[in-house]
Structure formats: C-alpha cells, structure tokens
C-alpha positions in Angstrom: 80.3 124.3 64.4 82.0 123.4 67.5 80.7 126.7 69.0 77.1 126.0 67.8 77.3 122.6 69.4 78.6 124.1 72.8 75.6 126.7 72.8 73.0 124.1 72.1 74.3 121.8 74.7 74.0 124.8 77.2 70.3 125.3 75.8 69.5 121.6 76.1 71.0 121.5 79.8 68.7 124.6 80.6 65.8 123.1 79.0 66.2 119.9 81.1 66.6 121.8 84.4 63.2 124.0 83.5 61.6 120.7 82.5 62.6 119.1 85.8 61.3 122.1 87.8 58.0 122.0 85.8 57.5 118.4 86.6 58.3 119.0 90.3 55.8 121.7 90.5 53.2 119.2 89.1 54.5 116.7 91.5 53.8 118.9 94.2 50.5 119.8 93.2 49.4 116.2 93.0 51.1 115.4 96.4 50.3 118.4 98.4 47.4 120.3 97.2 44.8 117.8 95.9 42.0 117.2 96.0 41.4 120.9 96.9 43.3 122.4 94.0 42.4 119.9 91.2 41.4 122.8 88.8 45.2 123.8 88.7 46.2 120.5 87.3 45.7 121.5 83.4 47.9 124.6 83.6 50.7 122.9 85.6 50.5 119.9 83.1 50.6 122.2 80.3 53.7 123.9 81.5 55.3 120.6 82.0 54.4 119.5 78.6 55.8 122.6 76.8 58.9 122.3 78.8 59.2 118.8 77.6 58.5 119.8 74.1 61.3 122.5 74.3 63.9 120.1 75.4 62.8 117.6 72.7 63.3 120.1 70.1 66.5 121.4 71.3 68.0 117.8 72.0 66.9 116.7 68.4 68.8 119.6 67.0 71.9 118.8 69.0 71.8 115.1 68.0 71.3 116.1 64.4 74.5 118.7 64.8 76.7 115.8 66.2 76.1 113.5 63.5 
C-alpha cells in the first residue's frame, strides 16, 4: 500500500506540472496572441481542462488511499 501511495503521489505531482504548463500556454495565448489567434482558444482551453480533470482524478484516488 505504501508503494502504491508513493507512485500515486508522483503521478499527482506530474499531473499538477502538466496542468500548470497547459494553464500557462492558455495564459500566453490570451496575453500575447489575442485577438489575432482567438480561434485557438477552444483547443487551449480544452487541453487545460483535460489536464485539470486528470489531476483531480489522480488526487482523489490518492486522498482515498490515504484515508
């Protein structure tokens, strides 16, 4: 069980890093490329949303395991 928790903690950390990257890319799009590249918003937003979902899923499993 302890090994599974450690592996899940690593996965949560990686997912958080990926989430931060995707959020940063969305932020850069908004800050630097609008209004010219407004059509890119849905793809960037979807990638950020999916990264958040992945992190939430992993984090919820970790929380459950630790209880």
